[in-house]
C-alpha positions as CSV (number, residue, x, y, z in Angstrom):
1,M,6.6,-16.3,-10.0
2,N,6.2,-12.9,-8.4
3,A,8.1,-12.7,-5.1
4,A,5.0,-11.1,-3.3
5,L,3.0,-14.2,-4.3
6,T,5.6,-16.8,-3.4
7,P,4.1,-19.1,-0.8
8,F,5.9,-20.1,2.4
9,V,7.0,-23.7,2.1
10,P,7.9,-25.2,5.5
11,G,11.4,-26.7,5.7
12,T,12.7,-24.8,2.6
13,G,13.5,-21.5,4.2
14,A,11.6,-19.8,1.4
15,R,9.6,-16.9,2.5
16,P,7.7,-14.3,0.5
17,S,9.4,-11.0,-0.1
18,T,8.3,-8.3,2.4
19,A,9.4,-5.6,0.0
20,G,6.8,-6.8,-2.6
21,V,4.1,-7.0,0.1
22,A,5.0,-3.5,1.4
23,A,4.9,-2.0,-2.1
24,S,1.6,-3.6,-2.8
25,K,0.1,-2.3,0.4
26,A,1.5,1.2,-0.3
27,V,-0.2,1.2,-3.7
28,D,-3.5,0.0,-2.2
29,L,-3.3,2.7,0.5
30,R,-2.6,5.4,-2.1
31,D,-5.5,4.3,-4.3
32,A,-7.8,4.2,-1.2
33,A,-6.7,7.7,-0.3
34,A,-7.2,9.1,-3.8
35,K,-10.8,7.7,-3.8
36,N,-11.6,9.2,-0.4
37,P,-14.1,12.1,-0.6
38,A,-12.2,14.2,2.0
39,V,-9.0,13.8,0.1
40,Q,-10.8,14.7,-3.1
41,A,-12.2,17.9,-1.5
42,I,-8.7,18.9,-0.3
43,L,-7.2,18.3,-3.8
44,E,-9.9,20.5,-5.3
45,I,-8.7,23.4,-3.1
46,F,-5.0,22.5,-3.1
47,P,-4.2,20.8,-6.4
48,G,-1.6,18.1,-6.0
49,E,-0.8,14.5,-6.2
50,V,-1.1,11.7,-3.6
51,R,2.4,10.4,-3.3
52,G,3.0,9.0,0.1
53,V,0.3,7.5,2.4
54,T,0.8,6.2,5.9
55,E,-1.7,4.1,7.6
56,L,-2.5,5.3,11.2
57,K,-3.5,2.7,13.7
58,D,-6.1,3.4,16.4
59,S,-4.7,3.2,19.9
């Protein structure tokens, strides 16, 4: 079973891997950024690749 999908079972000490969850979220953020029209417009002017994406929180 994938560590990111392992359920928490009370009393066993088993917890899902945070590394798997973080990696999955990073892929989702990168995919969302690549589909964003503003990002596409910038990439048309400055060719490149979306490598790292950081989610900014509103304060």
